[in-house]
N, C-alpha and C positions, 0 to 999 in steps of 0.2 A: 092328195087322195086322204081322205079321212081315215081316224083309227079303226074304224068298225069295218071298213073295207080291207086294210092291212091286216087285221084280225081274221077274218074269214079266209085271205088268201094265205096267210101263214098255216092254218088249219088245213087247206087243201094240199099245200106244198108239203106237209107233213105225211101225207097217205104214204109215199113211196119208203121214206125212211124208216117210219112206224112197220110197214110191213115187212121190211128186211131184217131191221134189228132187233124188233119186238119178240121174235119167236125164235131167235137163234139158241139161247138156253133152253129150249125146250126139244131139241133133237135127240137127246138120249131118252127122254121119255116117249117121244113120239114113236123113236126106233122100237122100243120095249112095246109100245101098244100095238103096233103093226106086224111084230114078229120080222123085224128086219134089222140091217145095220144104219149107222149114221149116213155113210156115203149113199145110199139110195134115199134117205130122207133126202139128201142135199139137192135132189132131183126138181123137189120142190121149190128150192131157191132158183136154180136154173130155169124152170118153167116160168116162174115171177120174170126173171131179166128178159126171156123171151117176148112175154107179153108186151114190157114195157117198151121194148124196141120196135115190135109193130104196131101197137097201139098208139104212139106218138105219131106216126107220120099218118094213120088215118084220122085223129082229131083235128089236125091243122086244117087240112082242106075244108072239114065238116064246119068248124066254127069259122071259117071264112065266109062259107055259104049260107049258114043258117044262124048266124050270130054266135055269142057266148054263152048266152045263158042256158038256152035248150040243151047243147052237147055236155055242158058242165054237169048240169041236173041227172041227164043219164048216166054219164060215168060215175057220179058219187052214188047214185041208187044202186048200179051194177056192182061196185066195189061192196056196198052194204051187204047186197044178197050173196055175193061171192064167199064174203066174211063168215056168214053165217052158215054157207054149205061146208066151209072149212070146219067151223067147230063142231059140225056133225058127221063129218066124212066118216064112212063105215071102213074104208081102206086107203092104201097108200096112193091107188091109182086115182080113186075119186079126188082125195086131196091135191095131187098134182094137176089135175084138170080144174079144180076150184082157185088154185093158185092163179094159173093163166089168165082166167076169167078176172080174177080179183085185178091183176096187174092190166089188162085191159080197162078197167074200170077206173083204178087210181092212177093212171097217167093221164087222164083228162085233166085234173087239178093242176098237174106240172106242165102241161103244154097250155091251156087255156088262162091259166094264173099270169104267164109271162104275156100273154096276148092282151089281157085285160090292163095291165100294167102299162103297156106299150099304147093302147087306147087313149088313157087317161092322164099318161104323163111325157114329157119331154124328155131327153137324153139325161139331163142332171137330176130330174125328179124320178125316172125309173131306176138310177143308179141309186139313190137315196133309197127306193123303196126294196130294191133287192138286197141291199144292205140289212136293212130290217130283217127280211127274210131269210138271210143267213142266220138267223139266231136259231130257227128251226133245223137248218143242216147241221149247226154245231151242237145243240142240246140233244137232238135225237142218238147219237151215238153213244151219249153219257147216260142219259135217264131210260131209254127202252129197252135195254139188256138187263140193266138192275130191276126195272118193274117187272118185265117178261120172267127173269129167276125167280122173283117174289111170287108172282102169280101160279108157276109151274110147280113150286114147292109147297103152296098152300093150296090152291083149288083146281090143279091140273093144267093139262096144256090147252084144252079146249077153251079155257077161260080167256086166254089170250085172243083168240079170234072174236070172242062174243063182246069182248072189251072193245077190239078194232070194228064190229057191227055196231055197238053203240055210238063210237066215235064217229063212223062216217054217218050215221043215221041223223046226229046232231048237226053236223057239217051239212047235210041236205037240208036240214030246215032252215040253217041259216042262210044257205043259198038262195031258198025259196023265197024268203021274208026279207033279206036285208042285202041281196047283191043284184041289182037290177041290170038289165042290157047295157053293155058298155061300147058296143060297136056303134058308131054314130050312123044315125038314119039314113043321111044322105051319104054314106060312103058305099061304092059300089059293091055288090055280092059276087062272090067268085064262084063260077060253075064248077061243079065237081068233076065234069068231063076233061078240065085243063089242069088236074092237080100233078100231073106228070110234068107238064110243061113249066108250073108255076116253080114246082121244086129244081127244075132243068134252069129257070132264071135264077133262081137262089145260088145255086150252085156256081153258075157263071159269074154272080157277082162277087169279085174278087174282096170287097172290101166285108160284106157279111160274112163269107167264107173264111177269112182270116181272122176275125173276132172269134167266130165261132170254134175254130181250131186253138186260138190262144186259150180259150177258156177251157177247150177239152182236153189239151195235152197238160193245163196246170192241174185239171182234177184226175188225170192220168198219174199225176205225182203222188195224189192223196190215195188212189187206189193202191199205187205200189206200196206206199205206207201202211194201209190196213191190212194188205195181204201179206206184208213181209214183218211188221213190226211184234206178232205174237211169238214167232220163231227168235226174232233178235233178242225181245225184252226177257221172255220166260226160259225159252231152251239156251239161248246163247250166254245171258248175262245172269240168268239164275232169279229174276224177279218173281217172286212168288205170284201164282195166279191171281190170288183174291187183291192183290196190289196192281196188277196191270191195269185196271180202270181207272186208276188215279193217275197214271201217265198218261194214257189215253185222254183222259178228261183234261189235264192240264194243257195239251194240245188243242184240244177243242175249245178251250176256254181262250187260248190266244187267238185262234181263229175269230172266235165270237168278238175278241177285244177290236180286233183290226178291223172288222166289217162295220162294226158301229164307229170308230175313228173316222174311217173312211167316208160314213154319212155324213160326219161333220165338216170333213176337207172339203166336201162337195159344194159346199157354199161359197167358196173361193177357187176352186180349181174346177175344171170339168173331168167327167169320166176318163177321156182319152187321156189326157196329162197325166192323172194318177196312174192309169193301166200301164204307161210307157215307164214310170219310174218303178212301179211295185215288181215288174217282171225282172228287172237288175237286181233285187233284193232278194227274189226267189233263186237266181240262178245263183248268186253268190254264195247263199246258204247251203245250196246243192253240192257246189264244188267243196265247200267248206266239209260236208258230210262224207263227200267220195273220198277227201284226203284223210280224214279222220278213221274213216273205215280201212283204208289200205294200210295204217299202224297197227291194226288189230290191237287196240289199247284194250286192258284189262279192266279200267272203269268203263261204266256206262255212261256218265256223265257228259263227257266231250263230245259224244255222239247226240245226247239229249239236245244240245245248244242250237246246234245248226238244223236239226230237225224241228224243234220249235219253231224258228224263224221260218224255216219251208212252210209250215203248214199255216203259220199266222199269217205269212203275206199272201194266201188264197183269199181271206177276208176281204182283200182289196182288189184282187186281181179277178175273181169270179163276177161280183157284181156288176163292176167295170165293163169287164168284155161281154158280159150279157147284154148290159144299157147300150153300148156302142152298137151290137150286132141288131138289136131289136128297134134302134133308131130309125125314124123315117118309112118303116114299113108299110103302115098304112092298112091298107085293105087286105094285104097278104100276110099280116102279123100272125095270124094263127099257124099258118104254113111255115113262116119263119120260125116260130116257136118250136115247132114239130120239128124241123130238120136240126136247129139249134141242139135240142134236147138229144136227137138219134144220133148226131155225129160227136157230141161229147160224151154220150154212155158208150159208143161203139169205141172211140179211142182210150177211154178210161180202162173198161174192161180187158183191152188187147194189152195195156201196162202191166196190169195184175195178173195176166198170164206170163207174161215175160219174167216177173220174179221169179214164178216158180219154175221156168223152163232153165234159167241160170243158176237155179239153187246149188250151191257148194259148202253149204255148213257154216257160211259168214254172213256178216253182215252188208258185204260187198255187193250182192246183186241189188237189194232195195237201194242202196247209195247209190249205184249205177245207173238205174231207171229212173229215179228222182232227179239225179244231175243230166242226165240225157234229156228230160223233159224240162228242165231247165233252161238248157240251150237251145232247144227247138221253140219254146216258148218265147225267149229273147228275140230268137231269129224272125218268127212269123209277125210276132207284136211289131217289132221294126219296119219290115217290109208294110205291114197292112196301114201304117202309120204315114208310111211315105206314100202309098196308094189313096189314103183318105186325104192326104194333104194335095195332092195333084187334083183328085176328083174335085174338091172345094174350090181350088184356084181356078178351074175349067168352069163352075159352075158361077163364081164372080165374074170372069169376063164375060159370060153370057148375059 
């Protein structure tokens, strides 16, 4: 896959993290502008998450029926229009509706980007591309809030959505001019009437489901970290709020670094091999994090070391799990990508909620959820690997 295509796919993959992280610093200003409190403004975030969950399942079958290019362009244009509507929202209700539509458009890039990679690459090639796209997932949480805060303080919260409008408009032009249809002409087009059956077949495919859940549970650990780290760092250990971004950024840098190392290692070892090793690193670091948390240490650094290893290991787990799940999906790559994203997002959102439910004023809830995710990731990954090996043996005998 050439650099231009990877660059366009990276921009498309950035829609979701940008639309989430970019406007978080604007919550107080938006609450003031609409005469409400920040809790009501947070409904706009919930609306976006709801749109992501629904939209992914819609785009998958459409991409398998009509190809990748037309649904992708439609989604990007929809995101652009909704971003403009957000910028000029006259009230909070308007903004909530526009955010929902924005998510419906933005998730096209998430779903169809994975399908395009599957169209063009084998398992190893897919894992390499997914590793490169991990740069977006790692950089967005660092850069987006900082840039969003700068825009809010200088030009107002509306400018955030105007920047998103401009960014997505440029992405639409890039797709129109530089991203040809990737679905092979001789590949059978799946009818929309069979969408539910297609999802049923994917859910019955234990190897696909296992790889999807491996990635989803790993992401759940990251969501637990995102949900719990502000309290642990700022409230519990007294880290100044202005320094929180540096700690958050350090872990994101580890994630990015390991993802790029993973891309290099794939030249010698396949994604399944690397995935089977990385999950054990994740588990070991999660257990260490839980042990340190149980000691209630007065120093923060003993927590930071296993936490850094946990987040960094995701740079190997996530691209390889996605590549293994998407391998060989062919004509149903769009549906597979949609279900993959929906499963991962649903599991991850549940983990973030669990951290809040278990809240006890210590670092234990975050550490407990992360270590539990580590144990489940290893269990699911090892079971899936055995199923995959058994399938390969049967196919070899045939």
